[in-house]
C-alpha positions as CSV (number, residue, x, y, z in Angstrom):
1,M,94.8,154.7,-92.6
2,P,96.7,153.6,-90.1
3,G,100.5,153.5,-90.4
4,W,102.7,150.6,-90.3
5,S,104.3,149.5,-87.2
6,N,107.6,148.5,-86.8
7,G,106.8,145.7,-84.2
8,I,108.4,147.3,-80.9
9,S,106.0,149.4,-80.4
10,N,103.2,148.8,-77.9
11,E,100.4,150.2,-79.9
12,S,97.8,147.7,-81.4
13,Y,96.0,148.2,-84.8
14,T,92.0,148.6,-84.2
15,S,90.7,148.5,-87.5
16,F,91.9,146.4,-90.5
17,L,91.9,146.1,-94.3
18,L,90.3,142.7,-95.7
19,V,92.3,141.6,-98.9
20,G,91.0,138.5,-100.0
21,F,93.2,136.3,-102.5
22,P,95.7,138.8,-102.7
23,G,98.1,137.5,-104.9
24,L,95.0,138.4,-108.0
25,Q,95.6,142.0,-107.1
26,E,93.6,144.3,-109.4
27,S,91.9,141.0,-111.0
28,R,90.0,140.3,-107.7
29,A,87.0,142.1,-109.6
30,L,86.7,139.4,-111.6
31,L,85.6,137.3,-108.6
32,V,82.4,139.0,-108.2
33,L,80.4,137.4,-110.8
34,P,81.3,133.6,-109.7
35,F,80.8,134.1,-106.5
36,L,77.5,136.0,-106.4
37,T,76.6,133.7,-108.9
38,L,77.4,130.5,-105.6
39,Y,75.5,132.9,-103.3
40,L,72.2,133.2,-105.1
41,V,72.2,129.6,-105.7
42,I,73.1,129.0,-101.9
43,L,70.3,131.0,-101.1
44,C,67.6,129.4,-103.5
45,A,68.5,126.5,-103.3
46,N,68.1,126.4,-99.5
47,A,65.2,128.6,-99.1
48,L,63.5,126.0,-101.1
49,V,63.9,123.5,-99.4
50,I,63.3,125.6,-96.2
51,H,59.8,126.7,-97.9
52,T,58.7,123.0,-98.7
53,V,59.4,121.6,-95.0
54,A,57.4,124.9,-93.7
55,A,54.7,124.9,-96.3
56,Q,53.8,120.8,-95.8
57,R,52.0,120.0,-92.4
58,S,53.2,116.4,-93.1
59,L,56.7,117.6,-93.3
60,H,56.5,119.2,-89.8
61,Q,58.2,116.2,-88.0
62,P,62.0,116.2,-86.4
63,M,63.7,114.8,-88.7
64,Y,62.3,117.3,-91.3
65,L,62.2,120.4,-89.0
66,L,66.2,119.6,-88.2
67,I,67.0,119.6,-91.8
68,A,65.3,122.9,-92.3
69,L,67.2,124.3,-89.7
70,L,70.3,123.1,-90.6
71,L,69.9,124.8,-94.0
72,V,69.1,128.0,-92.2
73,V,72.2,127.8,-90.4
74,N,73.6,127.4,-94.3
75,I,72.1,130.7,-95.3
76,C,73.6,132.7,-92.4
77,A,77.2,131.1,-92.7
78,A,77.1,132.2,-96.3
79,T,75.6,135.9,-95.6
80,T,78.0,135.9,-92.9
81,V,81.1,135.8,-94.7
82,V,80.1,136.6,-99.0
83,P,78.3,140.0,-99.1
84,A,81.4,141.4,-97.5
85,M,83.5,139.0,-99.4
86,L,82.1,140.8,-102.6
87,F,82.1,144.5,-101.5
88,S,86.2,144.1,-100.7
89,F,86.1,142.3,-104.5
90,S,84.5,145.1,-105.9
91,T,86.1,147.7,-104.2
92,R,89.8,148.0,-103.5
93,F,89.8,147.8,-100.2
94,S,87.3,146.9,-97.8
95,R,88.3,148.2,-93.9
96,I,86.9,146.5,-90.9
97,S,87.1,147.4,-87.1
98,L,89.0,145.3,-84.9
99,A,85.3,144.6,-82.8
100,R,83.4,143.9,-86.0
101,C,86.5,141.4,-87.4
102,L,85.9,139.5,-83.9
103,V,81.9,139.7,-84.4
104,Q,82.6,138.3,-87.7
105,M,85.0,135.4,-86.6
106,F,82.6,134.4,-83.5
107,C,79.6,134.3,-86.1
108,I,81.7,132.2,-88.6
109,Y,82.8,129.6,-86.4
110,F,79.6,129.6,-84.6
111,L,77.6,128.9,-87.2
112,I,80.4,126.0,-87.8
113,V,80.2,124.1,-85.0
114,F,76.3,124.8,-84.7
115,D,75.6,123.2,-87.8
116,C,78.1,120.2,-86.9
117,N,75.9,119.9,-83.2
118,I,72.7,120.2,-85.2
119,L,74.0,116.5,-87.0
120,L,74.8,115.3,-83.9
121,V,71.0,115.8,-82.7
122,M,69.9,114.6,-86.2
123,A,71.9,111.1,-85.3
124,L,70.4,111.0,-82.3
125,D,66.6,111.4,-83.8
126,R,67.7,108.5,-86.3
127,Y,69.0,106.5,-83.1
128,V,65.5,106.9,-81.7
129,A,63.4,106.5,-84.7
130,I,64.8,103.2,-86.2
131,C,66.2,101.7,-82.7
132,Y,63.1,102.3,-80.6
133,P,60.3,103.2,-83.3
134,L,57.7,102.7,-81.3
135,R,58.6,104.7,-78.4
136,Y,60.2,107.5,-80.9
137,P,56.3,109.7,-80.9
138,E,57.0,109.5,-76.6
139,I,60.4,110.0,-76.7
140,V,61.3,112.6,-79.1
141,T,58.8,115.5,-78.5
142,G,58.8,119.2,-79.4
143,H,60.0,119.9,-75.8
144,L,62.6,117.6,-76.1
145,L,63.7,119.0,-79.6
146,I,64.0,122.6,-78.6
147,G,65.9,121.5,-75.5
148,L,68.4,119.9,-77.6
149,V,68.8,122.7,-79.8
150,V,69.0,125.1,-77.3
151,L,71.8,122.7,-75.9
152,A,73.4,122.3,-79.3
153,A,73.7,126.5,-79.7
154,T,75.2,126.5,-75.9
155,R,77.8,124.1,-77.0
156,S,78.7,125.7,-80.2
157,T,79.2,129.4,-77.9
158,C,81.2,127.6,-75.4
159,I,83.6,126.7,-78.1
160,V,84.1,129.2,-79.7
161,A,83.9,132.0,-77.5
162,P,87.3,131.1,-75.5
163,V,89.0,131.0,-79.0
164,V,87.4,134.9,-79.4
165,G,88.1,136.1,-76.0
166,L,91.9,134.9,-76.2
167,A,92.1,136.8,-79.7
168,S,90.6,140.3,-78.2
169,Q,93.7,140.1,-75.6
170,V,96.5,140.1,-78.6
171,H,98.2,143.0,-79.7
172,F,98.5,143.6,-83.6
173,C,101.3,145.7,-84.9
174,H,102.6,143.6,-87.8
175,S,100.5,145.3,-90.3
176,D,96.8,146.3,-90.5
177,V,96.2,144.3,-93.2
178,I,94.6,141.0,-93.5
179,H,95.0,138.7,-96.4
180,H,92.0,137.0,-96.2
181,F,88.1,138.0,-97.7
182,A,86.9,137.1,-94.0
183,C,88.2,137.5,-90.2
184,E,89.6,133.9,-89.5
185,H,91.2,132.9,-86.6
186,M,94.6,132.0,-87.9
187,A,94.9,135.2,-90.5
188,L,94.3,137.8,-88.0
189,M,96.8,136.2,-85.5
190,K,99.6,136.8,-88.1
191,L,99.3,140.2,-87.3
192,S,100.1,139.9,-83.5
193,C,103.2,141.3,-82.1
194,G,103.4,139.1,-79.1
195,D,103.2,135.8,-77.9
196,I,100.2,133.7,-79.4
197,S,101.6,130.4,-77.9
198,L,98.3,130.0,-75.8
199,N,96.1,130.9,-78.7
200,K,97.3,128.9,-81.0
201,T,96.8,125.9,-78.3
202,V,93.5,126.5,-77.5
203,G,92.4,126.8,-80.8
204,L,93.8,123.2,-81.9
205,T,93.0,121.7,-78.8
206,V,89.6,122.6,-79.0
207,R,89.2,121.6,-82.5
208,I,90.8,118.5,-82.0
209,F,88.8,117.7,-79.0
210,N,85.4,118.8,-80.5
211,R,86.3,116.9,-83.7
212,V,87.3,113.2,-82.2
213,L,84.3,113.7,-79.7
214,D,81.9,114.5,-82.3
215,M,83.0,111.6,-84.7
216,L,82.9,109.0,-82.0
217,L,79.2,109.7,-81.2
218,L,78.5,110.0,-84.9
219,G,80.2,106.7,-85.2
220,A,78.5,105.3,-82.7
221,S,75.2,106.2,-83.5
222,Y,74.9,105.5,-87.2
223,S,77.1,102.0,-86.6
224,R,74.2,101.0,-84.4
225,I,71.5,102.7,-86.7
226,I,72.6,100.8,-89.6
227,H,73.2,97.4,-87.9
228,T,69.3,97.4,-87.0
229,A,68.4,98.9,-90.1
230,F,69.6,95.9,-91.6
231,R,67.7,93.4,-89.2
232,I,64.3,95.5,-90.4
233,S,62.5,92.3,-91.6
234,S,60.0,94.8,-94.1
235,G,62.4,95.7,-97.2
236,G,60.6,98.8,-98.0
237,A,61.2,100.1,-94.3
238,R,65.1,99.1,-94.1
239,S,65.7,100.8,-97.9
240,K,64.0,103.9,-96.1
241,A,66.0,103.9,-93.0
242,L,69.2,102.9,-95.2
243,N,68.3,105.9,-97.6
244,T,67.7,108.6,-94.8
245,C,70.8,107.4,-92.8
246,G,72.7,107.5,-96.4
247,S,71.5,110.9,-96.7
248,H,72.6,112.2,-93.3
249,L,76.4,110.4,-94.0
250,L,76.8,112.4,-97.3
251,V,76.2,115.5,-95.2
252,I,78.2,114.4,-92.4
253,F,81.4,113.8,-94.6
254,T,81.2,116.9,-96.3
255,V,80.8,119.3,-93.6
256,Y,84.1,117.1,-91.4
257,S,85.8,116.3,-94.8
258,S,86.0,120.0,-96.0
259,T,86.7,121.9,-92.5
260,M,89.4,119.2,-92.1
261,S,91.2,119.3,-94.7
262,S,91.5,122.9,-94.8
263,S,92.5,122.8,-91.1
264,I,95.6,120.2,-92.0
265,V,96.3,121.8,-95.4
266,Y,96.6,125.2,-93.4
267,R,99.0,123.9,-90.8
268,V,101.0,121.6,-92.9
269,A,101.6,123.6,-96.3
270,H,104.0,126.5,-94.9
271,T,104.8,127.3,-98.4
272,A,100.9,127.6,-100.2
273,S,100.4,130.9,-101.1
274,Q,97.5,133.0,-99.7
275,D,95.6,132.6,-102.6
276,V,95.2,129.0,-101.5
277,H,94.8,129.4,-98.3
278,N,91.5,131.5,-99.3
279,L,90.4,129.1,-101.4
280,L,90.2,126.4,-99.0
281,S,88.3,128.6,-96.4
282,A,85.9,129.5,-99.2
283,F,85.8,125.5,-100.0
284,Y,85.1,124.5,-96.2
285,L,82.8,127.6,-95.8
286,L,80.6,127.5,-98.9
287,L,80.6,123.9,-100.2
288,P,78.3,122.2,-97.5
289,C,76.0,125.1,-97.8
290,L,75.6,124.5,-101.9
291,V,75.8,120.7,-101.2
292,N,73.3,120.0,-98.2
293,P,70.3,121.3,-100.0
294,I,71.0,119.3,-103.0
295,I,71.4,116.3,-101.1
296,Y,68.2,116.3,-99.0
297,G,66.1,118.0,-101.8
298,A,66.9,114.6,-104.1
299,R,67.5,112.1,-101.8
300,T,64.9,112.5,-99.3
301,K,62.0,110.8,-100.9
302,E,59.0,113.3,-99.1
303,I,61.2,116.2,-99.5
304,R,61.6,115.6,-103.1
305,Q,57.6,114.8,-103.6
306,H,56.5,117.7,-102.6
307,L,59.4,119.7,-104.6
308,S,58.4,118.0,-108.1
309,T,54.9,119.0,-107.1
310,L,55.6,122.3,-106.6
311,F,57.5,123.1,-109.9
312,Q,54.8,120.9,-111.8
313,R,52.3,123.6,-110.3
314,T,54.8,126.2,-111.4
315,Q,55.0,125.2,-114.8
316,Q,51.1,124.7,-115.2
317,Q,50.4,128.2,-113.8
318,T,53.1,129.7,-116.4
319,H,51.3,127.9,-119.3
320,T,47.8,129.1,-117.8
321,E,48.7,133.0,-117.9
322,K,50.8,132.6,-121.1
323,P,49.0,134.8,-123.4
324,Q,47.1,133.5,-126.4
325,L,47.7,135.4,-129.6
326,P,44.5,136.0,-131.7
327,S,44.1,133.1,-134.4
328,S,45.1,135.9,-137.2
329,D,48.1,136.6,-135.7
330,R,49.3,133.0,-135.1
331,E,48.3,132.2,-139.6
332,I,51.2,131.5,-141.5
333,P,50.7,133.7,-144.6
334,G,50.4,131.9,-147.9
Protein backbone atom coordinates (compact mmCIF):
# COMPACT_ATOMS: atom_id res chain seq x y z
CA MET A 1 0.00 0.00 0.00
CA PRO A 2 1.59 3.33 -0.99
CA GLY A 3 2.39 5.82 1.75
CA TRP A 4 0.51 9.02 2.37
CA SER A 5 1.80 12.13 0.66
CA ASN A 6 2.09 15.49 2.35
CA GLY A 7 0.69 17.26 -0.72
CA ILE A 8 4.01 18.96 -1.56
CA SER A 9 5.69 16.11 -3.41
CA ASN A 10 5.51 15.97 -7.18
CA GLU A 11 4.79 12.26 -6.99
CA SER A 12 1.29 11.09 -7.83
CA TYR A 13 -0.60 8.04 -6.64
CA THR A 14 -1.15 5.45 -9.35
CA SER A 15 -3.61 3.27 -7.41
CA PHE A 16 -6.41 4.01 -4.99
CA LEU A 17 -8.60 2.43 -2.35
CA LEU A 18 -12.32 2.58 -3.04
CA VAL A 19 -14.15 3.00 0.27
CA GLY A 20 -17.87 3.35 -0.37
CA PHE A 21 -20.06 4.71 2.43
CA PRO A 22 -17.05 5.43 4.69
CA GLY A 23 -19.21 6.56 7.60
CA LEU A 24 -20.58 3.05 8.05
CA GLN A 25 -17.08 1.62 8.61
CA GLU A 26 -17.42 -2.03 9.67
CA SER A 27 -21.16 -2.08 8.90
CA ARG A 28 -20.57 -1.82 5.15
CA ALA A 29 -20.88 -5.60 4.83
CA LEU A 30 -24.57 -5.21 5.73
CA LEU A 31 -25.06 -3.35 2.45
CA VAL A 32 -24.14 -6.41 0.38
CA LEU A 33 -27.56 -8.08 0.61
CA PRO A 34 -29.74 -5.05 -0.33
CA PHE A 35 -27.49 -3.99 -3.21
CA LEU A 36 -27.11 -7.59 -4.43
CA THR A 37 -30.89 -7.99 -4.35
CA LEU A 38 -31.33 -4.70 -6.21
CA TYR A 39 -28.76 -5.78 -8.83
CA LEU A 40 -30.47 -9.14 -9.40
CA VAL A 41 -33.87 -7.44 -9.75
CA ILE A 42 -32.36 -5.01 -12.29
CA LEU A 43 -30.84 -7.87 -14.29
CA CYS A 44 -34.02 -9.97 -14.27
CA ALA A 45 -36.44 -7.12 -15.04
CA ASN A 46 -34.38 -5.72 -17.91
CA ALA A 47 -33.49 -9.14 -19.33
CA LEU A 48 -37.16 -10.20 -19.28
CA VAL A 49 -38.29 -7.25 -21.39
CA ILE A 50 -35.27 -7.60 -23.72
CA HIS A 51 -36.06 -11.32 -24.19
CA THR A 52 -39.69 -10.49 -24.93
CA VAL A 53 -38.74 -7.98 -27.63
CA ALA A 54 -36.14 -10.34 -29.13
CA ALA A 55 -38.41 -13.40 -29.12
CA GLN A 56 -41.51 -11.79 -30.64
CA ARG A 57 -41.22 -10.96 -34.33
CA SER A 58 -44.16 -8.57 -34.05
CA LEU A 59 -42.00 -6.41 -31.74
CA HIS A 60 -39.12 -6.15 -34.21
CA GLN A 61 -40.00 -2.53 -34.90
CA PRO A 62 -37.85 0.59 -34.30
CA MET A 63 -39.64 1.70 -31.11
CA TYR A 64 -39.37 -1.68 -29.39
CA LEU A 65 -35.81 -2.26 -30.58
CA LEU A 66 -34.81 1.12 -29.11
CA ILE A 67 -36.52 0.17 -25.85
CA ALA A 68 -34.51 -3.09 -25.80
CA LEU A 69 -31.29 -1.16 -26.51
CA LEU A 70 -32.08 1.26 -23.68
CA LEU A 71 -32.52 -1.67 -21.30
CA VAL A 72 -29.24 -3.25 -22.50
CA VAL A 73 -27.54 0.02 -21.58
CA ASN A 74 -29.24 -0.19 -18.16
CA ILE A 75 -27.75 -3.64 -17.55
CA CYS A 76 -24.31 -2.44 -18.65
CA ALA A 77 -24.51 0.62 -16.38
CA ALA A 78 -25.48 -1.44 -13.34
CA THR A 79 -22.80 -4.04 -14.11
CA THR A 80 -20.14 -1.35 -14.41
CA VAL A 81 -20.79 -0.25 -10.82
CA VAL A 82 -22.49 -2.87 -8.64
CA PRO A 83 -20.16 -5.92 -8.79
CA ALA A 84 -17.14 -3.79 -7.85
CA MET A 85 -19.24 -2.11 -5.14
CA LEU A 86 -20.26 -5.48 -3.69
CA PHE A 87 -16.63 -6.65 -3.69
CA SER A 88 -15.63 -3.48 -1.86
CA PHE A 89 -18.38 -4.01 0.74
CA SER A 90 -17.56 -7.69 1.30
CA THR A 91 -13.82 -7.02 1.76
CA ARG A 92 -12.18 -4.38 3.88
CA PHE A 93 -10.81 -2.46 0.90
CA SER A 94 -10.86 -2.57 -2.87
CA ARG A 95 -7.74 -1.26 -4.59
CA ILE A 96 -7.96 -0.01 -8.16
CA SER A 97 -5.26 1.30 -10.47
CA LEU A 98 -5.52 4.80 -11.95
CA ALA A 99 -5.93 3.32 -15.43
CA ARG A 100 -8.80 1.07 -14.33
CA CYS A 101 -10.30 3.97 -12.39
CA LEU A 102 -10.33 6.15 -15.51
CA VAL A 103 -11.78 3.32 -17.60
CA GLN A 104 -14.57 2.84 -15.08
CA MET A 105 -15.19 6.60 -15.01
CA PHE A 106 -15.42 6.68 -18.81
CA CYS A 107 -17.81 3.70 -18.89
CA ILE A 108 -20.10 5.18 -16.21
CA TYR A 109 -20.45 8.57 -17.87
CA PHE A 110 -20.52 7.16 -21.40
CA LEU A 111 -23.44 4.90 -20.52
CA ILE A 112 -25.30 7.73 -18.76
CA VAL A 113 -24.92 10.05 -21.76
CA PHE A 114 -25.62 7.23 -24.23
CA ASP A 115 -28.81 6.50 -22.31
CA CYS A 116 -29.92 10.12 -22.76
CA ASN A 117 -28.99 10.06 -26.45
CA ILE A 118 -31.09 6.94 -27.01
CA LEU A 119 -34.02 8.85 -25.51
CA LEU A 120 -33.40 11.54 -28.14
CA VAL A 121 -33.48 8.92 -30.90
CA MET A 122 -36.71 7.53 -29.45
CA ALA A 123 -38.20 11.04 -29.45
CA LEU A 124 -37.29 11.40 -33.13
CA ASP A 125 -38.83 8.01 -33.89
CA ARG A 126 -42.11 8.94 -32.16
CA TYR A 127 -42.10 12.36 -33.85
CA VAL A 128 -42.01 10.77 -37.31
CA ALA A 129 -44.47 7.99 -36.34
CA ILE A 130 -47.13 10.38 -35.03
CA CYS A 131 -46.60 13.50 -37.13
CA TYR A 132 -45.89 11.70 -40.45
CA PRO A 133 -47.49 8.24 -40.04
CA LEU A 134 -47.89 7.53 -43.76
CA ARG A 135 -44.22 8.20 -44.45
CA TYR A 136 -42.95 6.47 -41.31
CA PRO A 137 -41.89 3.15 -42.97
CA GLU A 138 -40.18 5.12 -45.72
CA ILE A 139 -38.28 7.45 -43.37
CA VAL A 140 -37.39 5.29 -40.37
CA THR A 141 -35.52 2.42 -42.01
CA GLY A 142 -33.10 -0.04 -40.48
CA HIS A 143 -30.14 1.83 -41.97
CA LEU A 144 -31.34 5.12 -40.50
CA LEU A 145 -31.83 3.50 -37.09
CA ILE A 146 -28.30 2.05 -37.09
CA GLY A 147 -26.89 5.39 -38.21
CA LEU A 148 -28.70 7.25 -35.41
CA VAL A 149 -27.46 4.77 -32.78
CA VAL A 150 -23.90 5.11 -34.06
CA LEU A 151 -24.28 8.89 -33.98
CA ALA A 152 -25.57 8.66 -30.40
CA ALA A 153 -22.56 6.56 -29.38
CA THR A 154 -20.17 8.97 -31.13
CA ARG A 155 -21.76 11.99 -29.44
CA SER A 156 -21.52 10.25 -26.07
CA THR A 157 -17.82 9.55 -26.62
CA CYS A 158 -17.12 13.15 -27.67
CA ILE A 159 -18.87 14.45 -24.54
CA VAL A 160 -17.18 12.13 -22.04
CA ALA A 161 -13.67 11.78 -23.51
CA PRO A 162 -12.49 15.37 -22.76
CA VAL A 163 -13.54 15.09 -19.10
CA VAL A 164 -11.77 11.76 -18.59
CA GLY A 165 -8.77 12.91 -20.65
CA LEU A 166 -8.26 15.96 -18.44
CA ALA A 167 -8.65 13.79 -15.33
CA SER A 168 -5.81 11.56 -16.52
CA GLN A 169 -3.43 14.57 -16.49
CA VAL A 170 -4.07 15.46 -12.84
CA HIS A 171 -1.59 14.72 -10.05
CA PHE A 172 -3.11 12.93 -7.06
CA CYS A 173 -1.03 13.38 -3.94
CA HIS A 174 -3.44 14.34 -1.15
CA SER A 175 -4.54 10.77 -0.50
CA ASP A 176 -4.95 7.38 -2.14
CA VAL A 177 -8.40 6.79 -0.60
CA ILE A 178 -11.49 7.53 -2.71
CA HIS A 179 -14.46 7.88 -0.38
CA HIS A 180 -16.81 6.46 -2.94
CA PHE A 181 -17.91 3.07 -4.25
CA ALA A 182 -16.91 3.99 -7.82
CA CYS A 183 -14.46 6.24 -9.64
CA GLU A 184 -16.74 9.24 -9.96
CA HIS A 185 -15.16 12.38 -11.36
CA MET A 186 -15.60 14.71 -8.41
CA ALA A 187 -14.66 12.02 -5.88
CA LEU A 188 -11.36 11.49 -7.69
CA MET A 189 -10.72 15.20 -8.19
CA LYS A 190 -10.86 15.73 -4.41
CA LEU A 191 -7.53 13.88 -4.20
CA SER A 192 -5.76 16.23 -6.61
CA CYS A 193 -2.95 18.49 -5.44
CA GLY A 194 -2.77 20.87 -8.39
CA ASP A 195 -5.03 23.38 -10.12
CA ILE A 196 -8.14 21.59 -11.38
CA SER A 197 -10.16 24.68 -12.29
CA LEU A 198 -10.01 23.68 -15.96
CA ASN A 199 -11.36 20.21 -15.12
CA LYS A 200 -14.23 21.69 -13.12
CA THR A 201 -15.03 24.25 -15.81
CA VAL A 202 -14.99 21.72 -18.65
CA GLY A 203 -17.01 19.18 -16.66
CA LEU A 204 -19.66 21.71 -15.63
CA THR A 205 -19.84 23.33 -19.09
CA VAL A 206 -20.19 19.99 -20.87
CA ARG A 207 -22.87 18.84 -18.45
CA ILE A 208 -24.93 22.05 -18.62
CA PHE A 209 -24.64 22.37 -22.42
CA ASN A 210 -25.53 18.70 -22.90
CA ARG A 211 -28.52 18.84 -20.54
CA VAL A 212 -29.91 22.13 -21.89
CA LEU A 213 -29.58 20.99 -25.51
CA ASP A 214 -31.20 17.65 -24.72
CA MET A 215 -34.10 19.28 -22.89
CA LEU A 216 -34.68 21.73 -25.73
CA LEU A 217 -34.72 18.94 -28.33
CA LEU A 218 -36.93 16.69 -26.21
CA GLY A 219 -39.27 19.56 -25.34
CA ALA A 220 -39.64 20.60 -28.99
CA SER A 221 -40.24 17.01 -30.13
CA TYR A 222 -42.80 16.00 -27.53
CA SER A 223 -44.69 19.30 -27.61
CA ARG A 224 -45.19 18.78 -31.35
CA ILE A 225 -46.03 15.10 -30.80
CA ILE A 226 -48.65 15.83 -28.13
CA HIS A 227 -50.15 18.66 -30.20
CA THR A 228 -50.47 16.32 -33.20
CA ALA A 229 -51.80 13.44 -31.07
CA PHE A 230 -54.71 15.55 -29.77
CA ARG A 231 -55.68 16.32 -33.36
CA ILE A 232 -56.02 12.63 -34.29
CA SER A 233 -59.69 11.92 -35.01
CA SER A 234 -59.64 8.27 -33.98
CA GLY A 235 -60.00 7.95 -30.22
CA GLY A 236 -58.14 4.63 -30.08
CA ALA A 237 -55.19 5.91 -32.11
CA ARG A 238 -55.06 9.11 -30.05
CA SER A 239 -55.10 7.16 -26.78
CA LYS A 240 -52.35 4.81 -28.00
CA ALA A 241 -50.13 7.70 -29.13
CA LEU A 242 -50.55 9.57 -25.83
CA ASN A 243 -49.96 6.41 -23.79
CA THR A 244 -46.74 5.67 -25.67
CA CYS A 245 -45.53 9.24 -25.23
CA GLY A 246 -46.47 9.07 -21.56
CA SER A 247 -44.18 6.07 -21.05
CA HIS A 248 -41.27 7.83 -22.76
CA LEU A 249 -41.86 11.02 -20.77
CA LEU A 250 -41.88 9.06 -17.49
CA VAL A 251 -38.52 7.50 -18.39
CA ILE A 252 -37.11 10.89 -19.43
CA PHE A 253 -38.28 12.42 -16.13
CA THR A 254 -36.70 9.57 -14.14
CA VAL A 255 -33.34 9.76 -15.94
CA TYR A 256 -32.94 13.54 -16.00
CA SER A 257 -34.37 14.27 -12.55
CA SER A 258 -32.09 11.72 -10.88
CA THR A 259 -28.92 12.96 -12.59
CA MET A 260 -29.74 16.66 -12.15
CA SER A 261 -30.71 16.32 -8.48
CA SER A 262 -27.46 14.50 -7.75
CA SER A 263 -25.40 17.18 -9.53
CA ILE A 264 -27.17 20.02 -7.73
CA VAL A 265 -26.81 18.47 -4.28
CA TYR A 266 -23.17 17.58 -4.96
CA ARG A 267 -22.30 21.20 -5.75
CA VAL A 268 -24.61 22.97 -3.28
CA ALA A 269 -24.65 20.78 -0.17
CA HIS A 270 -20.97 21.08 0.76
CA THR A 271 -21.73 20.13 4.37
CA ALA A 272 -23.40 16.84 3.41
CA SER A 273 -21.52 13.72 4.49
CA GLN A 274 -19.75 11.38 2.08
CA ASP A 275 -22.40 8.76 2.80
CA VAL A 276 -25.10 11.14 1.52
CA HIS A 277 -23.13 11.75 -1.68
CA ASN A 278 -22.62 7.99 -2.07
CA LEU A 279 -26.34 7.39 -1.63
CA LEU A 280 -27.24 10.06 -4.21
CA SER A 281 -24.77 8.57 -6.67
CA ALA A 282 -26.27 5.13 -6.21
CA PHE A 283 -29.71 6.74 -6.65
CA TYR A 284 -28.97 8.37 -10.00
CA LEU A 285 -26.97 5.41 -11.32
CA LEU A 286 -29.36 2.61 -10.39
CA LEU A 287 -32.85 4.12 -10.18
CA PRO A 288 -33.34 4.40 -13.98
CA CYS A 289 -32.02 0.84 -14.39
CA LEU A 290 -34.72 -0.38 -12.01
CA VAL A 291 -37.63 1.82 -13.11
CA ASN A 292 -37.26 1.76 -16.91
CA PRO A 293 -38.18 -1.91 -17.49
CA ILE A 294 -41.12 -1.56 -15.09
CA ILE A 295 -42.44 1.47 -16.98
CA TYR A 296 -42.09 -0.09 -20.41
CA GLY A 297 -43.24 -3.53 -19.27
CA ALA A 298 -46.35 -2.21 -17.54
CA ARG A 299 -47.36 0.70 -19.80
CA THR A 300 -46.49 -0.56 -23.30
CA LYS A 301 -49.52 -2.60 -24.33
CA GLU A 302 -47.77 -4.92 -26.81
CA ILE A 303 -44.93 -5.76 -24.41
CA ARG A 304 -47.36 -6.18 -21.50
CA GLN A 305 -49.51 -8.62 -23.49
CA HIS A 306 -46.53 -10.77 -24.47
CA LEU A 307 -45.22 -10.73 -20.88
CA SER A 308 -48.65 -11.82 -19.65
CA THR A 309 -48.73 -14.66 -22.19
CA LEU A 310 -45.22 -15.72 -21.15
CA PHE A 311 -46.20 -15.85 -17.46
CA GLN A 312 -49.36 -17.85 -18.27
CA ARG A 313 -47.38 -20.40 -20.29
CA THR A 314 -44.86 -20.72 -17.47
CA GLN A 315 -47.62 -21.36 -14.94
CA GLN A 316 -49.26 -23.94 -17.20
CA GLN A 317 -45.96 -25.76 -17.70
CA THR A 318 -45.37 -25.73 -13.95
CA HIS A 319 -48.78 -27.30 -13.27
CA THR A 320 -48.32 -29.83 -16.09
CA GLU A 321 -44.87 -30.96 -14.95
CA LYS A 322 -45.87 -31.16 -11.27
CA PRO A 323 -45.77 -34.88 -10.34
CA GLN A 324 -49.06 -36.40 -9.25
CA LEU A 325 -49.07 -38.39 -6.03
CA PRO A 326 -50.67 -41.86 -6.02
CA SER A 327 -54.30 -41.81 -4.98
CA SER A 328 -53.55 -43.85 -1.86
CA ASP A 329 -51.07 -41.18 -0.73
CA ARG A 330 -53.60 -38.43 -1.22
CA GLU A 331 -56.37 -40.10 0.76
CA ILE A 332 -56.95 -38.87 4.28
CA PRO A 333 -57.12 -41.82 6.68
CA GLY A 334 -60.39 -42.19 8.52
